[in-house]
N, C-alpha and C positions, 0 to 999 in steps of 0.2 A: 591108441597104441602107435608106436613107431614101427615103420616097415623098412626092410632093407635085405641085403643078402648076407646070410651067415656063412662063414668059412667052417672048416671041419672042426676047428677047436672051439667053435661056439661063439666067436667074436664077429662083430660086424665088419664088413669090408670097408674100403676107403670111402665109398659113397655114403655109407652109413655114418662114418666118423665125421665127414663134412657136414652132413645134415644136422647131427647132434651139435656140432660146433656152432652152426647157424642158429640153432635153437637157443643155445646158451648166450650167444652174442646179441641176438636181437629178439627181444620178447614179442614185439608186435609181429615180426616175420614168422616166428615160431608158431604164434597163435594162428596165423593165416595158414601155415603149412599143416598144422594139426587139423584145422577145419576142412582142408581140401585133400588130405592123404588118402590114397586108395586102400581098399581092403586087400588081404592076402590073395584072394581069388583073382583080383583085378591086376596084380603085379606080375610082370613078366620076369621069369627067372633068367639068370645069365645063360648064354649059349653053351651047350655041352655039359651042363650040370643038371643033376637030378634035383627036382623041386623037393623041398622039405614040407612037412605038414605044419600048418600054423593054427594056432588057437583063434577062434572068432574075434574079430575086432570089437573092443568096448566102445560105447557111444562117445563121441567127441565131447570134451568138457566145454561148458558154456563160458563165454567171455566174462571176466570179472570186471564189473563197472563200479567198484567201490569209490574210486577217485571221482567219478562223475557224480555219484550220489552225494559224496561229501561236498563237492563243489556246488551242487544245487542247494544243499542245506545252508551253506554259508551265504549263498546269494539271497535266499529267502530272508535270512536274518538281516542281511544288509539292507534289503528293500524295506523290511519292517522297521528297522531303526531309522532309516531315512524318512519314512512316512511319519513316524512318531516325532521326529525332530521338527516336523512342520506344525505340530499342534501342541507341543509341550513348552513349558517355561524352562529356561536354562537352569542347570544345577547351581546351587549356592545362592539363589535369589531369595531375599527376604523382604516382606512388606510389613513395616512397623514392627520389625523384630520377629515376624512369623515366617517360617520357612515355607516357600511355595515352589521350590525347585522340583523338576520332574512331574509337574502337575499341569493339567489343562486349566485355562482361566476359570471354568466353572468349578472344578475341584478346588482350585486355589481360593475362590470366594467362599466355598463351604468350609474350608479349613480355617480361614480367617474368622468367619462368624462363630464357628464352634470354639476356637481358641479363646476369643474374647468373651463369649457368653459363659464359658466354663471357668474363666479366671476367678480364683477364690480370693476374697478379701476378708482377712481375719482382723477384727477390731481389738485393740488393746485399751488400757486405761478404763474410762467410764463404761466402755462397751466390751470389756474383756471377755473373750471367748466367743463372741458373736461372729458367725461366718456368713458372709453374703457372696453372691456371684455377680459377675459383670452383668448378667441378664437382669438380676434384681435391681441394679442401679441404672438401667436404661443405657448400657454402653453401646456405642455406635461407631462405625467406621465404614466408609464407602468402599467396601470390599470388592464389589463388582468393578467399579471404575479403576481401582488400584490393580486388580488382577489383570484387567485388559491392558492397563498401562505396562505392567510387568511383561506380559507376553509381547506387546508391540515393541518394547525397547530391548527385551532380552529373550528372543526365541531360542530354543535349544539348538537349532542348526547353526547359530552364530557362536562359534567356539570362543570368540573374543568377549562374549557377554557372560561367559561362565564365571561364577564366583565374583560377581560384580558388587559394587557398593550397595548398602541397604537402601531400599525405597521407603522414604518417609511417609507416614500416614497420620492423619489428624484424628486421633481417638478422642471421643467426647462422651460425657455422661449427660443424660437428660436431667437438667437441674431439678425440675419439679418431681420427677420419678425418684431420683437419688435422694433428694431432701425428704420426701415422704417415707421412703424406705428406712433411711437413717433415723428419722424422728420416731418411727415405730420401734426401731431396734433399741435406741438410747434416748428415750423421751427427756431424761434429766439434762441432756446437753442442749436443749432447745428452749430459748425464751425469745418470743417474737419481738423484733424491734418496732418502734413507732415512727412512722414517716412524718416528715415535716409537712405542714399544711398551710393553706392560705384562706383567710376569711375576710369579710367586709366589716370594717369598724364604722358604725353609723356616726359616732361622735366626731371622728376626724374626717369622715367622708373619704376614707382611703382603704385599700386592701393591706392587711398586715399578715405576718407569718406566725405560725406556732412551731416551736423547735422540734427537731428529730431526737429520738432516744435510741441508743444502740441496744441490741439484744445479743443472744449467743446462739451458736449453731456449730455443727461439724463442718469443717471447711471442705466443700465439694470441689473447689478449684484445686486445692492441695491434694485431695484424694485422686483427682483426675491425673495430676502430674505424677503421683506415685505409681499409678497403674501404667502410665505411658512409659516411665523409666523401667519398670519391671518387664513389661512386654518387649520393649526394645532390647533388653538384655537376654531375651529368650525365655523368660520365666512366666509362670502363671499363678504364682502365689504371692499375695501382697499383705503385709502387715501395716495397719494404720491406726492411729490413736482416735478413739471415740470421745476424747475429752472436748469440752466446749471451747470455742474460740469466739472472739468478738464478731458479731454480725452487724454490719452497718445498715442503717435504714436505706431502703431503695430510693426514697425521696429525701435528699439531703437539705440542709438549711440553705445552701447556695441555690439548689433547684427551686425551692420555694421563694427565695428572694427574687430570682429571675422572673418567675411567674407574677409575683406581686408587682414588680416594677413595670412589667408589660401592661398589666391591667390598670395601674395608676396612670400610665401614659395615655391609655385609651380614654380614661375618665376625663383627662384634661382637654381632649379634642372632640369628645362625643357630641354629636348633634346632626341635624338634618341641614344640608347645605344646598343653597341655590347659587351655583357658580362658586365664587370664593367666599360668599357670605354665609356665616353660620346662622341661618335664618331661625332655626329652632334649637337653641342650646339645650342640652340634657343635663340634669343635675346628677351627681354621683349616685344618690340613692335610687333614682329611677333606673339607671343603667344596671346597678347592682341587683335590682329586683328581677332583671332579665336573666342574670347569669348564675351558674352553679359551677363551683370548682370541686372536682372529685379526684380521688386517687384510684387510678385504673391500673392495677398490676405494677405499681411502683412508678407510674407516670402521672403527673398532674394534668388533668384535661379540663378545658373550659367548654361548657355547653350553654347554649342560649335557648330560651323558651319563646318560640315564635308567637304562641297565643298571648303571652304577657306583653310582648312587643306590640302586638296588634292593638292593644288598648291605647298606646301612644299614637300609633298610626291613625287610628280613628279620629284623633283630635287635630291632625295636620291641616285639613282644609280650612278650619276656622282660624288657624294661626297663619298659614301661608298665603291663602287667597287674599287679594286686596284689589280695590278699585283703583283705576288710574287717577293721578292727580294732575290736572291740567296746568300747564305753565302759564303765567300771566306776566305781561310786560307793560310798564307804564310808558305811554307815548305822548307826544305833543300833537297839536292839531294837524301837523303835516304827516303824522304816522311814524316819526322818528322815535326809536326806542331810547327812553331816558334811563330806565333801570329795569332789570328783571326782578319783578316783585315776588314771584313764586317760581321755584324750580319745578319743572315737570317731573312726575314720577310715573314710570310704566306700571300698569297693573299686571296681575298674574293670577293664574288658577292652576291648582295642582293636578286636577283631572283624576284619572283612574289610580287607585291606591292598591289594587290587587297585586299580591306578590311582594310588596315592599317589606313586610314583616319577615318573610323567608330570606330575602336578600340581606336584611340587616342582621339576622341571626348568623348567617354564614360569615359576614364580615367581622362581627364582634368575636366569634370563635377563632378567627384568624388574627385577632389583635388589632383590628382597624375600627376606629370610632367615627370615621367620616362617612356619612350616608348621603350621597347626592340625590337630589330630587329633580325630576323632570317636570317643568312647568310650562304653561302656555302664556305668552306675554300679551297684554292688552295695551296698545299704544295710547299715549296721552295727546291732548290737543293743546295748541297755544292760543291764548286769548290776549288781546290788546286792551289796555285800560287807558282811555284818554282822560287825563286829569287836568283841571285848571281851577284857579281861585278867582272869585269876583269880590271886589271891595266897593261897597256903595257908601260914599262919604256922606250922602244926605241922610241915610238911615242908620249910619254907623254900624253896618253889619258886614261881616265876611261870610261868604258862602263857598263851600267846597263841592266841586262837581266831579263825578266819574261817569264817563260815557253819557254826559249830559243829564245825569241823574244826581239830585242833591244828596250828598253824603252827610254833610253837617253844615250848620249855620249858627253863628254866635254874634252877640253884640260885642263891639270892639271900641277902643278909644283911639282916634287918629289925631293928626296934628292940630294944634291950636291955630287960630287965624294968623298969628304972627309967624308960626312955623308950620305951614300946612303940609299935609301929605301930598306929594306930586301925583297928578293924574296921568294916565297913559297905559300903554301895554308894556309889560316888563317880563323878565324871566329870572327865576331863582338862579343865583350864581355861586352861593357859598353858604356854609353852615358854621356857626360858632357855638360851642357848648356853653361858654360863659365868658363875659368880659366886662370891664368898666366902661361906662359911656360918659363923654363930656368932661372927663377928668384930666384936663390939661390946663396950662397956664393961660388965663384970660378967657376960659370957657364960661358960658353963662350958667352952667349947671355941672354937677358931677354925681353920677349914680353908679355905685359899685355893684359888682357881681350880678350883672344882668344875665339871666339864663335863657337858653334855647332860642338863639337868634337865627332866623332864616332870612338871609339878605336877598332882596330882589331889585334894588337900585342903590345908587351911591349913598352910603350912610343911612339907608332906610331899609327896614325889614320888620318882620313879626318878631316879638319877643315876650317873655313872661314878665309880669309886673307884680311886685310885692308891696308897692308903696301906695296903691289906691285900689279901689274896686268900683270905681264910678264908670262902669262900662256903658256904652250907648251915648257918651258925651265926649267931645274933643278934649283931650288931656295931655297930648304928647308934644314933643319937639319935632314931629314928623313921622315917627315910627308908628306901627300898629300894635297897640297894647292889648295883651290877652292874659287871662288867668294863667298861672304857671303850667297847670296840667294841660290846658288847651294849646299853649305855646309848644309844649313837648309833642303833642299830637301833630301839629303842623310841621314841626321840625322833622319828624319821622315820615310823614305822609308825602312830603314834597321833595322829589329828586331835583338835582341841578338840571336846569332847562325847563322846569315847570312854568307854564304861562300864568301871569298874574295881571288881571285887568283892574285898574283903579279909576273910578268915575264918580261924578256927582249924581 
C-alpha cells in the first residue's frame, strides 16, 4: 500500500503526489520504494494535525522477474544450439543423393545404409513384376567414411557449408550376389558363356587355343548405373529391364592367345642350364607333362606339378655329370708345343638336387623356362706327347713313336740307288693334300694326283702310292712311298715341326 498524508477532501498532499509521480516515472525506484515503505503506525503525521485511522498494510508484492527467466531460457536454447552445431552435419548436405543434414555422422551412416538397402528395384520385360531390394543385390557404399567426410568438411557450425554441393559416393553391387539373385528371379535371361581355353597339341608340340562363346545375362553394370542415377536424384524406386543382354566370356580369345604365346615361348627356351649352356634341353611334351592350364574364376592360371618335374630331376646327374678331359699337346724333343692335339674339358658334378623340382615349378608358373644348375667343376690336366718318326733304309720300315712308345710301324718304299732318300735329322715343314710330281719339261717322270704329302726336306716327303704295292723294296725317286690310307694317317698325325730321323 502507498502511504502519505490525506487532506480533508480525501486527496494526498504534495508529498504523496511526488511519490506517486516517482512510481510512475521509474519502475525500479518505485519497486524499491514499495519494498521499503513504512506501515501506517510507523509514519509520523504532520505537525498540528490529527492522525487518521489507516487500514493495515497489505504484504509488499514480490518483484516480477519474467524478463530474467525469459533471458535464461533463450540462453539455454542458445547454448544447446551451439553444442549441437559441434556434432551435427550442416543442413542441405547429401551423400550420393541421400540427405544427411542435421544428423550426427553415426545417424547419417544409418540413414545411408537404410536408404540403400530399402531401395526397390522393379523388373520389367522378362522379369515383369519382380521386385527386389538393394539388400537382395548386395548393394554397398562406404557410408561410415562418407558420413565422417561430410561432418569433417561440412560441420553445422560452419554456416558457409550449409546447402553445399552433393558429396559423391561409389555405390556398388556385389556382382556374385546380384547375379545369383537375378538368375533366381529371371532364369530365362541367363545362358552361361564359354571361356576361351588353352591346351597342348602333341602333334605340333605347341599350345593352342579354343575359342570363347558369348552367353546372356541381365546387365549388372547397367543396373548399378540405374540405381546410382535414381539415388543421386533423391529417389528410392528403380525400374529396370530383366531382358537378356549379351554376356561376354570372362576369358576372351585374346586372353587365351596371350597365355598360349607365353607358354610357347617357354617351350622354346626350356632346359637346365650350366652357365649360358643349355646342358639339358627339354622337349615340349616333357614340359607340357608338368603343366596344367585352368580357368580360375575367369582367369587362366598355369600350375606345375613338382612331383612330375622330380622325375626329370632324378635323371640330371647321369646327364650333367662328366669326367674331365685332359688336354694333350704334341711337342718336340725340346718340349716345344707343335700342336694342341686335344682341348682340355673341365669335368663337373651336379651335387645335391633337393629342392630343384620346387624351384622349377615356381619358375615355369611364372613363364620362365631357364633353370640354372649349380655344379662343382673338376679341373683337367695337360699332357705332352713327344712324337717323332724313324725311317730305317736298311729294313725299309717307318716307325712312329709317341713318348718313346711305338704307335705304328709299316714297310715302306724309299729311293732307288740312283735317287736315294737322304739320311739325317729333319723336321716336317709342310702338308699338301694332292699334287702332280715330276711333271715338268725335261723331267725323268711324271706322276699325277699324288695324295697326302707330308714334306720333311726339299722335294722329299711321305705320300700315298697308287701305282705299286711293292712295299719293303726301294721303288721311289727319293720320297717315302706308303699305301694311301697310311699316308693319310701320317699326314694327320704329324704337325709342322715333327722330327724325322732317316738312317741306314
